[in-house]
C-alpha positions as CSV (number, residue, x, y, z in Angstrom):
1,M,-30.2,-82.4,1.4
2,E,-33.2,-80.6,2.8
3,N,-36.6,-82.0,1.9
4,A,-39.6,-79.9,0.9
5,Q,-41.0,-79.9,4.5
6,D,-37.7,-78.5,5.8
7,K,-37.9,-75.7,3.2
8,S,-41.3,-74.7,4.4
9,K,-39.9,-74.1,7.9
10,L,-39.0,-70.5,7.4
11,K,-37.0,-68.6,10.0
12,F,-37.6,-65.0,11.2
13,G,-35.8,-63.1,13.9
14,L,-35.0,-60.0,15.9
15,V,-31.6,-58.3,15.7
16,G,-30.7,-56.2,18.7
17,K,-28.6,-56.0,21.8
18,D,-29.6,-57.3,25.3
19,I,-32.9,-58.6,24.0
20,S,-33.4,-61.7,26.1
21,Y,-37.0,-60.7,26.4
22,S,-38.7,-59.4,23.3
23,F,-42.3,-58.7,22.4
24,S,-41.6,-59.8,18.8
25,R,-40.5,-63.3,19.7
26,G,-43.6,-64.0,21.8
27,Y,-45.9,-62.3,19.3
28,F,-44.7,-64.3,16.3
29,K,-44.5,-67.6,18.3
30,D,-48.2,-67.2,19.2
31,K,-49.0,-66.2,15.6
32,F,-47.3,-69.2,14.1
33,D,-49.0,-71.5,16.7
34,S,-52.5,-70.1,16.2
35,E,-52.1,-70.3,12.4
36,N,-50.5,-73.7,12.5
37,L,-47.4,-72.5,10.6
38,P,-44.1,-74.4,11.0
39,N,-42.1,-71.2,11.1
40,S,-39.8,-70.1,13.9
41,Y,-38.7,-66.7,15.3
42,V,-35.5,-66.3,17.2
43,N,-33.5,-63.5,18.9
44,F,-30.1,-62.6,17.4
45,D,-28.5,-60.8,20.4
46,L,-25.5,-59.1,18.9
47,Q,-22.6,-57.2,20.5
48,S,-21.9,-55.5,17.2
49,I,-23.8,-55.2,13.9
50,D,-20.8,-56.6,12.1
51,E,-21.9,-60.1,13.4
52,L,-25.0,-60.0,11.3
53,S,-23.4,-60.8,7.9
54,E,-22.2,-64.2,9.3
55,I,-25.6,-65.0,10.8
56,I,-27.3,-64.4,7.5
57,K,-24.7,-66.6,5.7
58,T,-25.0,-69.5,8.2
59,T,-28.7,-69.4,9.0
60,S,-30.7,-71.5,6.5
61,N,-34.3,-70.6,5.4
62,L,-34.0,-67.0,6.8
63,K,-36.9,-65.0,5.4
64,G,-37.1,-61.8,7.4
65,L,-35.7,-59.9,10.3
66,N,-36.9,-57.2,12.7
67,V,-34.3,-54.7,14.0
68,T,-34.3,-53.0,17.3
69,I,-32.1,-50.8,19.6
70,P,-29.2,-49.9,18.9
71,Y,-29.0,-51.1,15.2
72,K,-31.9,-49.4,13.3
73,E,-29.4,-47.0,11.7
74,Q,-26.2,-49.1,11.8
75,V,-27.9,-51.9,9.8
76,I,-28.4,-49.7,6.7
77,P,-25.0,-50.1,5.1
78,L,-25.5,-53.9,5.1
79,L,-28.6,-53.8,3.0
80,D,-28.9,-54.0,-0.8
81,K,-31.9,-51.7,-1.0
82,L,-34.1,-49.3,1.0
83,N,-37.8,-48.8,0.7
84,K,-38.6,-45.2,0.1
85,K,-40.1,-44.5,3.6
86,A,-37.1,-46.2,5.3
87,R,-34.8,-44.0,3.2
88,D,-36.7,-40.8,4.1
89,I,-36.8,-41.8,7.8
90,G,-33.1,-42.9,7.9
91,A,-33.8,-46.0,10.1
92,V,-34.8,-49.6,9.4
93,N,-36.7,-52.0,11.7
94,T,-37.7,-54.6,9.1
95,I,-35.6,-56.5,6.6
96,R,-37.1,-58.7,3.8
97,F,-35.1,-61.3,2.0
98,T,-36.0,-61.5,-1.7
99,K,-36.0,-64.7,-3.8
100,K,-32.6,-63.5,-5.1
101,K,-31.3,-63.2,-1.5
102,K,-31.2,-59.4,-1.7
103,L,-31.8,-57.6,1.6
104,V,-34.4,-54.8,1.5
105,G,-34.9,-52.5,4.5
106,Y,-38.3,-51.1,5.6
107,N,-39.6,-49.0,8.5
108,T,-42.8,-50.2,10.1
109,D,-42.3,-48.1,13.3
110,F,-43.8,-45.2,11.5
111,Y,-46.9,-47.1,10.6
112,G,-47.3,-48.5,14.1
113,F,-46.9,-45.2,15.8
114,R,-49.1,-43.2,13.5
115,N,-52.0,-45.7,13.7
116,S,-51.8,-46.1,17.5
117,I,-51.8,-42.4,18.3
118,K,-54.3,-41.3,15.7
119,P,-57.5,-42.3,17.7
120,H,-56.3,-40.1,20.6
121,L,-55.6,-36.9,18.7
122,K,-57.8,-33.8,19.3
123,S,-57.7,-30.4,17.7
124,H,-55.5,-28.9,20.4
125,H,-52.7,-31.5,19.8
126,K,-50.6,-29.3,17.5
127,K,-47.1,-29.6,18.9
128,A,-45.0,-32.5,20.2
129,L,-41.8,-33.0,22.1
130,I,-39.7,-36.1,21.1
131,L,-37.5,-37.2,23.9
132,G,-34.4,-38.9,22.4
133,T,-32.7,-38.9,19.0
134,G,-32.1,-42.6,18.2
135,G,-33.5,-44.6,15.3
136,A,-37.0,-44.9,16.7
137,S,-37.3,-41.2,17.1
138,K,-36.8,-40.7,13.4
139,A,-39.8,-42.8,12.6
140,I,-41.9,-40.8,15.2
141,A,-40.8,-37.5,13.6
142,Y,-41.7,-38.8,10.2
143,A,-45.2,-39.9,11.4
144,L,-45.8,-36.5,13.1
145,K,-44.9,-34.7,10.0
146,K,-47.4,-36.8,8.0
147,L,-50.0,-36.0,10.7
148,K,-49.1,-32.3,10.3
149,I,-48.0,-32.0,14.0
150,K,-45.1,-29.7,14.6
151,Y,-42.3,-31.4,16.7
152,D,-39.0,-30.7,18.4
153,F,-36.3,-33.0,19.7
154,V,-35.1,-33.0,23.3
155,S,-31.7,-34.5,24.1
156,R,-29.1,-34.7,26.9
157,S,-26.5,-33.2,24.6
158,Q,-26.5,-30.6,21.9
159,K,-26.8,-32.2,18.4
160,E,-28.0,-31.3,15.0
161,N,-31.8,-31.0,14.9
162,V,-32.0,-30.8,18.7
163,T,-34.1,-27.8,19.9
164,Y,-34.0,-28.4,23.7
165,L,-31.7,-29.9,26.2
166,Y,-33.5,-31.5,29.2
167,S,-32.1,-28.6,31.3
168,D,-33.9,-26.1,29.0
169,L,-37.3,-27.5,29.6
170,T,-39.6,-25.2,31.6
171,S,-43.3,-25.4,32.7
172,D,-44.1,-23.0,29.9
173,I,-42.5,-25.2,27.3
174,I,-44.3,-28.3,28.6
175,S,-47.6,-26.3,28.5
176,E,-47.0,-25.5,24.8
177,Y,-46.3,-29.0,23.7
178,T,-49.4,-31.1,24.4
179,I,-47.8,-34.4,23.1
180,I,-44.7,-35.8,24.7
181,I,-43.2,-39.0,23.4
182,N,-40.5,-40.9,25.2
183,C,-38.2,-42.6,22.6
184,T,-35.4,-43.2,25.1
185,P,-34.9,-46.5,27.0
186,I,-35.2,-44.7,30.4
187,G,-37.7,-46.6,32.6
188,T,-37.3,-49.9,30.8
189,F,-37.4,-53.0,33.1
190,P,-35.5,-53.5,35.4
191,K,-34.8,-49.8,35.9
192,V,-38.5,-49.1,36.5
193,N,-38.0,-46.2,38.9
194,E,-36.4,-44.0,36.3
195,C,-38.1,-41.5,34.0
196,P,-37.1,-38.7,31.7
197,D,-36.2,-35.5,33.6
198,I,-39.0,-33.1,32.5
199,P,-41.2,-30.7,34.5
200,Y,-44.2,-33.1,35.1
201,D,-46.0,-30.5,37.2
202,A,-46.9,-28.7,33.9
203,V,-48.6,-31.8,32.4
204,T,-52.4,-31.4,32.2
205,S,-55.4,-33.4,31.1
206,E,-54.9,-31.8,27.6
207,H,-51.6,-33.7,27.2
208,I,-50.8,-37.1,25.6
209,L,-47.8,-38.9,27.1
210,Y,-46.7,-41.7,24.8
211,D,-44.0,-44.1,25.8
212,L,-42.4,-46.5,23.2
213,I,-41.5,-48.8,26.1
214,Y,-43.8,-51.7,26.8
215,N,-42.0,-53.4,29.7
216,P,-43.3,-52.4,32.2
217,E,-46.6,-51.6,30.6
218,Q,-47.0,-48.5,32.9
219,T,-43.6,-46.8,33.1
220,K,-42.9,-44.1,35.7
221,F,-43.1,-41.5,32.8
222,L,-46.7,-42.7,32.1
223,Q,-47.5,-42.9,35.9
224,C,-46.4,-39.2,36.3
225,G,-48.7,-38.3,33.3
226,Q,-51.6,-40.3,34.7
227,L,-51.4,-38.4,38.0
228,K,-51.9,-35.2,36.1
229,G,-54.9,-36.5,34.2
230,A,-53.0,-36.9,30.9
231,T,-53.9,-39.5,28.2
232,T,-51.2,-42.2,28.5
233,I,-50.2,-44.7,25.8
234,N,-47.5,-47.4,26.0
235,G,-45.7,-49.0,23.1
236,L,-47.7,-52.3,22.9
237,E,-50.2,-51.3,20.3
238,M,-47.5,-49.7,18.2
239,L,-45.5,-53.0,18.4
240,R,-48.6,-55.1,17.5
241,L,-49.3,-52.9,14.4
242,Q,-45.6,-52.8,13.2
243,A,-45.3,-56.6,13.7
244,E,-48.4,-57.2,11.5
245,K,-46.9,-54.8,8.9
246,S,-43.6,-56.7,9.0
247,W,-45.4,-60.0,8.4
248,E,-47.2,-58.4,5.4
249,I,-43.8,-57.2,4.0
250,W,-42.1,-60.6,4.5
251,N,-44.9,-62.4,2.6
252,K,-44.7,-60.2,-0.4
253,S,-44.3,-62.4,-3.5
């Protein structure tokens, strides 16, 4: 039988695929060490979201999870309840375990993105291109809507809600959209020489190029923007902010 001390050792973790390196694990380990908490944070690297139910069943003291690519949408049917923002966004990146062992889904990507881009916005930043249509892009779209910035999606293939294919993008279109956000994994370590296929020559110092990727810190996408004098932002601050928000959610009474 577990004693009281064991019960205080709460477990948290990240659910994703190919996540041997993760910002969250390092961030929470440092947090727990600095605040002298006996908690642990582990990576649950799953080949399929179906494996999650068994992990929840067999992992004692599990208190909260973060969810990353490619499971932010796939995890929803496994949850008992969705927070209103997560329902509106249609993607979940944080799961809280209630005292009654119910699973409640939240989205803190929206919070992290909004608060990390806000200080860089100027009056001419009225339109944004969102590269990619995965779970993260939904939170970005929701944040832009709240910031009253018009946005359009870019994808490799024609889908519902997609305005442009990459092959449609011209210099005129890039000039019109002064915020460009990469929500795809293109350029993530180790494939650091890759970047989304857009006309970078049309990028100017009026542009913001925002990459959700944080490893490497300066992706080729951001390097191309920097060469044109654009404001460039990587995903680190967004991750820090959403991690803190996750911690707040997990510690709700």
